[in-house]
C-alpha positions in Angstrom: 105.9 72.9 112.8 104.4 76.4 112.2 106.9 79.3 112.7 106.6 81.8 115.5 105.6 84.4 113.0 102.7 82.2 111.7 101.5 81.5 115.2 101.6 85.2 116.0 99.7 86.3 113.0 97.3 83.4 112.7 94.0 84.5 111.0 91.5 86.0 113.4 88.2 84.1 113.8 84.9 85.4 115.1 83.9 83.7 118.3 81.3 80.9 117.8 78.7 82.7 120.0 78.2 85.8 117.8 78.0 83.5 114.8 75.2 81.5 116.3 73.2 84.6 117.2 73.7 86.1 113.7 72.6 82.8 112.1 69.5 82.6 114.3 68.6 86.2 113.6 68.9 85.8 109.8 67.1 82.5 109.9 64.1 83.9 111.7 64.2 87.0 109.5 64.0 84.7 106.4 61.3 82.6 108.1 59.2 85.8 108.6 59.6 86.6 104.9 58.6 83.1 104.0 55.5 83.3 106.3 54.5 86.4 104.4 54.7 84.5 101.1 53.4 81.1 102.5 51.3 81.4 105.6 51.6 77.7 106.4 55.3 78.3 107.2 54.3 79.9 110.5 54.6 76.5 112.1 58.2 76.0 111.0 60.4 78.4 113.0 62.5 75.6 114.4 63.1 74.3 110.9 64.5 77.6 109.9 66.7 77.9 113.0 68.1 74.4 112.6 69.0 75.0 109.0 70.8 78.3 109.9 72.7 76.5 112.7 73.7 73.8 110.3 75.1 76.4 107.9 77.2 77.9 110.8 78.5 74.5 111.7 79.6 73.8 108.1 81.2 77.3 107.8 83.1 76.8 111.1 84.1 73.2 110.3 85.5 74.2 106.9 87.5 76.9 108.7 89.8 74.3 110.2 89.2 71.0 108.3 90.6 69.5 106.3 94.0 70.9 107.6 95.5 70.7 104.1 93.6 71.8 101.0 94.7 71.5 97.4 97.1 74.2 96.4 94.7 75.9 94.1 91.7 75.8 96.5 91.7 78.7 98.9 90.3 78.2 102.3 87.6 80.9 101.9 86.2 79.1 98.8 86.0 75.9 100.8 84.1 77.7 103.5 81.6 79.3 101.2 81.1 76.0 99.3 80.6 74.1 102.5 78.0 76.7 103.6 76.1 76.4 100.3 76.1 72.6 100.3 75.0 72.5 104.0 71.7 74.4 103.3 69.8 71.8 101.2 71.3 68.8 103.1 70.3 70.4 106.4 66.8 71.2 105.0 66.3 67.6 104.0 67.5 66.3 107.3 65.4 68.8 109.3 62.2 68.3 107.4 62.6 64.5 107.6 63.4 64.4 111.4 60.9 67.0 112.5 58.0 65.5 110.5 55.2 64.3 112.9 55.2 60.5 113.4 52.7 58.7 111.2 52.5 61.5 108.7 53.5 61.1 105.0 57.0 62.3 104.1 57.3 66.1 103.6 57.8 65.8 99.8 54.3 64.3 99.6 52.7 67.3 101.4 52.2 70.2 99.2 52.7 73.0 101.7 55.7 71.3 103.4 57.3 70.7 100.0 56.8 74.4 99.2 58.2 75.5 102.5 61.2 73.1 102.0 62.0 74.7 98.6 61.4 78.2 99.9 63.8 77.8 102.9 66.4 76.1 100.7 66.2 78.8 98.1 66.4 81.6 100.6 69.3 79.9 102.3 71.2 79.4 99.1 70.6 83.0 98.1 71.6 84.6 101.5 74.0 82.2 103.2 77.0 82.4 100.8 76.8 86.2 100.9 76.7 86.1 104.7 79.7 83.8 104.7 81.6 86.1 102.4 80.8 89.1 104.7 82.1 87.2 107.7 85.3 86.3 105.8 85.8 90.0 104.8 85.3 91.0 108.4 87.9 88.4 109.5 90.4 89.6 106.9 89.9 93.2 108.0 90.4 92.3 111.7 93.5 90.3 110.8 94.9 93.2 108.8 94.3 95.6 111.8 95.9 93.1 114.2 98.8 92.6 111.9 99.3 96.4 111.5 99.2 96.9 115.3 101.7 94.0 115.8 104.1 95.4 113.2 103.8 98.9 114.8 104.6 97.4 118.2 107.5 95.5 116.9 108.8 98.5 115.0 108.5 100.6 118.2 110.4 98.0 120.2 113.2 97.9 117.6 113.4 101.7 117.5 113.6 101.8 121.3 116.4 99.2 121.3 118.3 101.1 118.6 118.0 104.4 120.6 119.2 102.6 123.7 122.2 101.2 121.8 122.9 104.6 120.3 122.7 106.2 123.8 125.0 103.6 125.3 127.5 104.1 122.5 127.5 107.9 123.0 128.0 107.5 126.8 130.9 105.1 126.1 132.4 107.8 123.9 132.1 110.3 126.8 134.4 108.3 129.2 137.7 108.3 127.2 137.1 111.9 125.9 136.6 113.1 129.4 139.4 111.1 131.0 142.0 112.1 128.4 141.1 115.8 128.7 141.4 115.7 132.5 144.7 113.7 132.5 146.2 116.1 129.9 145.6 119.0 132.3 147.6 117.2 135.1 150.3 116.1 132.7 151.2 119.8 132.1 151.9 120.2 135.8 154.0 117.0 136.0 156.0 118.0 133.0 156.7 121.4 134.4 157.8 119.9 137.8 155.2 122.0 139.7 155.1 121.4 143.4 151.3 121.3 143.1 151.4 118.3 140.9 151.2 115.7 143.7 148.3 117.5 145.4 146.5 117.9 142.1 147.1 114.2 141.2 145.6 113.1 144.5 142.6 115.3 144.0 142.2 113.9 140.5 142.3 110.3 141.7 139.6 111.1 144.4 137.6 113.0 141.8 137.7 110.2 139.2 136.7 107.6 141.7 133.4 109.5 142.2 133.0 110.5 138.5 133.8 107.5 136.4 131.1 105.2 137.8 128.5 107.7 136.8 129.6 107.6 133.2 127.8 104.3 132.7 124.5 105.3 134.4 121.4 105.8 132.2 120.6 109.1 134.0 121.7 111.2 136.9 120.4 114.3 138.7 121.4 118.0 138.4 122.4 117.9 142.0 124.9 115.1 141.4 126.1 117.0 138.3 126.6 120.1 140.4 128.7 118.2 142.9 130.9 116.8 140.2 131.3 120.2 138.6 132.3 121.7 141.9 134.9 119.0 142.4 136.2 119.5 138.9 136.5 123.3 139.2 138.3 122.9 142.5 140.7 120.6 140.8 141.2 123.0 137.9 141.7 125.9 140.3 144.5 124.0 142.0 146.2 123.6 138.6 145.9 127.3 137.7 145.0 129.2 140.9 145.9 132.6 139.4 144.1 132.1 136.1 140.7 130.6 137.1 138.0 131.8 139.3 134.5 130.4 139.4 131.1 130.6 141.1 128.1 128.3 141.3 124.5 129.6 141.7 122.2 126.6 142.2 118.5 126.5 142.8 117.9 123.8 145.4 114.5 122.9 143.8 116.3 122.0 140.6 118.7 119.5 142.1 116.3 116.5 141.8 115.7 116.9 138.1 117.1 114.2 135.8 119.7 114.8 133.1 122.1 112.6 131.0 125.3 111.8 132.9 128.2 114.3 132.5 125.9 116.8 130.8 126.7 119.8 133.0 130.3 118.7 133.4 130.7 118.7 129.6 129.7 122.3 129.4 132.1 123.3 132.2 135.0 121.2 130.8 134.4 122.8 127.4 134.6 126.3 129.0 137.9 125.4 130.7 139.5 123.6 127.8 138.5 126.0 125.0 137.9 129.3 126.9 140.0 129.7 130.0 143.0 127.4 129.4 144.1 129.0 126.1 143.6 132.6 127.4 146.8 134.2 128.5 145.2 135.8 131.6 142.7 133.0 132.2 139.1 134.0 133.1 136.0 133.3 135.2 133.4 130.6 135.0 129.8 131.1 136.3 127.5 128.1 136.6 123.8 128.7 137.1 121.1 126.1 137.7 117.6 127.4 138.0 114.1 125.9 138.0 111.5 127.9 136.1 108.1 126.2 136.5 108.2 122.9 134.6 111.6 123.7 133.1 115.2 123.7 134.3 117.7 126.2 132.9 121.4 125.5 133.1 123.9 128.2 132.1 127.7 128.0 132.0 129.3 131.4 131.2 133.0 132.0 130.8 135.2 135.1 130.1 137.7 133.1 128.0 138.8 133.5 124.4 135.3 133.2 122.8 134.0 131.5 119.7 135.9 133.6 117.2 139.3 133.2 118.8 138.9 129.4 118.7 137.4 129.3 115.2 134.2 127.8 116.6 136.3 124.6 117.3 134.6 123.6 120.5 135.4 119.9 120.2 133.2 116.8 120.1 131.8 117.2 123.6 129.0 119.5 122.6 128.0 117.4 119.6 127.9 114.3 121.7 125.8 116.1 124.3 123.3 117.3 121.7 122.9 113.8 120.4 122.4 112.4 123.9 119.9 115.0 124.8 117.9 114.2 121.6 117.9 110.5 122.4 116.7 111.1 126.0 114.4 114.0 125.7 113.6 114.3 122.0 112.5 117.9 121.2 111.9 118.7 124.8 115.5 119.7 125.5 117.6 122.4 123.9 121.3 123.4 123.9 122.5 126.7 122.7 126.0 128.3 122.6 126.4 132.0 122.1 129.3 134.4 122.2 129.4 137.1 125.0 130.8 140.5 124.4 133.5 141.7 124.9 134.7 138.1 125.0 133.6 134.7 126.3 130.9 132.1 125.7 127.7 131.1 127.3 126.3 127.6 126.9 122.6 127.3 127.9 120.8 124.0 128.5 117.0 124.0 128.7 115.6 120.7 130.2 112.3 119.4 131.4 112.1 119.6 135.2 111.4 115.9 135.8 112.4 113.7 138.7 
């Protein structure tokens, strides 16, 4: 049984129709040349056409039969040889069958004998070269088809690899995010704060809404803003005297798509590395704007800043950069800069696509 690969990349063959028309055209062209050399051949156009069709039949038959050839005999050699052998045999058959009834055999008629040898000679000179040209065309078409098939298969494999990489990165987001959030609540529980039960209840409600979105392929900036607002409310309950925040959202940007937990990653990073370590806390400003065909997301904080943390902003931003590259390629950009006198601004530039 032939393999799936062999079936897929079976050699391409020219349709029989074009072959017939090419053979008829060349036969009539050679017949015209023969008429110029031997005017008596003007009565023999059907002879020339029949010989040309016989050559096509031999070429096409040798393309498939016999199914198995000797190991040292390539298929193309068999096709060219079959075409060459078919020319004189077809000429004998055609001149014999089409001879008028009651007339002597063609080899006894001088002009018919000359036309026979002329058509046979022209056919033997031209037909093998035409057959080789057809084979070259087939090989080129096969090579193009094979290259296209390989490109398609490579693109499909690359797409699957990117999907697998994206799913892996999103799977890494879930534990990273959950552990960071639970660590914030653990500090309240360990300190015996009266706010701990309320914060824990808010956390449970928040996680019920947030965790299912961790496994989605994409979300919208509007959903991200809602999650960020719930997260900041939760963090404000944990440290009411040390955290203030504000959200400035352009409603026209809410429908744009983005990777899950993209905006939340920036905000959580600001809380964990900027506000939480600072003795007097700080403020977080979240801006989401649509500028033509782009969406601009900014998360600014007045925390410790990059220098105070030694640029150690955790794995969240590295993960987010990789996910943005997989989803948007070069069409999305993430930058993190320090703000004087202290603080950090993370800016995300995305295509405004729904």
